[in-house]
C-alpha positions as CSV (number, residue, x, y, z in Angstrom):
1,T,106.1,95.6,108.3
2,L,103.1,97.9,109.1
3,V,103.0,98.9,105.4
4,A,103.0,95.5,104.1
5,A,100.2,94.4,106.6
6,V,98.2,97.4,105.7
7,K,98.3,96.5,102.0
8,A,97.7,92.8,102.8
9,A,94.7,93.7,104.5
10,G,93.3,96.1,101.8
11,L,93.2,99.1,104.1
12,V,95.5,101.5,102.1
13,E,92.5,103.6,100.6
14,T,90.7,103.6,103.8
15,L,93.8,105.0,105.7
16,Q,94.3,107.6,103.1
17,G,90.7,108.7,103.3
18,D,89.6,111.9,104.9
19,G,90.0,110.9,108.5
20,P,90.8,112.3,111.1
21,F,92.5,109.5,112.3
22,T,95.0,108.8,115.1
23,V,97.1,105.6,114.2
24,F,99.2,103.6,116.8
25,A,101.9,102.3,114.8
26,P,104.0,99.6,116.0
27,T,107.5,99.6,115.1
28,D,109.3,96.6,112.8
29,D,110.8,95.3,116.3
30,A,107.2,95.2,117.7
31,F,106.0,92.8,114.8
32,K,109.2,90.8,115.3
33,A,108.4,90.3,118.8
34,L,105.3,88.4,118.0
35,P,105.1,84.6,118.0
36,A,107.3,83.0,115.5
37,G,105.1,82.5,112.4
38,L,102.2,84.8,113.2
39,V,103.0,87.8,110.9
40,D,103.5,85.1,108.0
41,A,100.0,83.7,109.0
42,L,98.5,87.0,109.2
43,L,99.6,88.0,105.6
44,K,98.0,85.1,103.9
45,D,94.8,85.7,102.1
46,E,92.5,83.6,104.2
47,N,93.4,85.6,107.3
48,K,92.7,88.9,105.4
49,E,89.8,89.8,107.8
50,T,91.6,89.1,110.9
51,L,94.7,91.0,109.8
52,A,92.2,94.0,109.2
53,K,90.7,93.6,112.7
54,I,94.2,93.8,114.3
55,L,95.2,96.7,112.4
56,T,91.9,98.8,112.6
57,Y,92.5,98.3,116.5
58,H,95.3,100.3,116.1
59,V,93.3,103.3,114.7
60,V,91.1,105.9,116.5
61,G,88.6,107.7,114.4
62,S,89.7,111.3,115.7
63,K,92.8,113.2,115.7
64,V,94.3,112.9,119.2
65,E,97.8,114.8,119.6
66,A,100.1,114.0,122.6
67,K,98.9,117.1,124.6
68,D,95.3,116.2,124.2
69,V,95.8,112.5,125.4
70,S,94.2,111.6,128.7
71,A,93.8,108.4,130.8
72,G,90.7,106.1,130.2
73,D,89.3,104.0,127.5
74,V,89.2,104.9,123.6
75,A,87.0,103.6,121.1
76,T,88.9,102.1,118.1
77,V,87.7,101.9,114.2
78,E,87.9,98.1,115.0
79,G,85.1,98.7,117.7
80,S,86.8,97.6,120.6
81,M,88.2,100.0,123.3
82,I,91.7,100.4,124.1
83,S,92.8,101.3,127.7
84,V,94.9,104.3,127.9
85,T,97.1,104.8,131.0
86,V,99.1,107.9,131.6
87,G,102.0,108.2,133.9
88,D,105.9,108.6,133.3
89,S,104.8,107.4,129.8
90,V,101.6,106.6,128.1
91,K,100.6,103.1,127.8
92,L,98.0,101.2,125.8
93,N,96.6,98.1,127.2
94,D,99.3,97.9,129.8
95,S,101.0,96.3,126.9
96,A,102.4,98.9,124.5
97,T,104.3,102.0,125.3
98,V,104.1,105.2,122.9
99,T,107.5,106.1,121.9
100,A,107.4,108.7,119.7
101,T,104.4,111.2,119.1
102,D,102.5,113.6,116.8
103,V,104.0,112.4,113.5
104,Q,101.8,114.7,111.3
105,A,99.8,113.0,108.3
106,S,97.5,114.7,105.9
107,N,94.5,113.3,107.6
108,G,95.4,112.8,111.1
109,V,98.5,112.2,113.4
110,I,100.5,109.1,114.1
111,H,102.0,107.7,117.5
112,V,104.7,105.0,117.5
113,I,104.2,102.2,119.9
114,D,106.6,99.3,120.7
115,A,104.0,96.5,120.8
116,V,101.4,94.9,118.5
117,L,97.9,95.3,120.0
118,V,95.4,92.3,119.5
119,P,91.7,92.7,120.2
120,A,90.7,90.5,123.0
121,D,88.6,87.9,120.6
122,V,91.7,87.4,118.3
123,D,93.5,84.1,119.2
124,P,97.1,84.7,118.0
125,A,97.9,81.1,118.4
126,A,95.1,79.7,116.5
127,L,96.5,81.4,113.3
128,I,99.8,79.8,113.7
129,S,99.9,76.3,111.9
């Protein structure tokens, strides 16, 4: 689902760039947990900008491996901040838990998360018709 969304948003070349990037990649189950109809709505051409905003909210413009993670706010490529909480697990915005870490990529690292993060200024309900 994430790959299809990246293609629909026109972000393939961007994410294949030099980086370095840290990508918080939601699982297919995370996308399935979104409200009914939201993924289909986001994949429509007229919502390409909103989809790109949501996807770039999952990307940090530096390589951060699990051993380097600390609590606090982190700037995303989208421009908003993600709140990172470190305890028994690492949580993002108190809604997504990191479930796998340090998947190496040629231009950074991927951490798998169990929820889709949505910037505060995006109203998912408004996209579903």
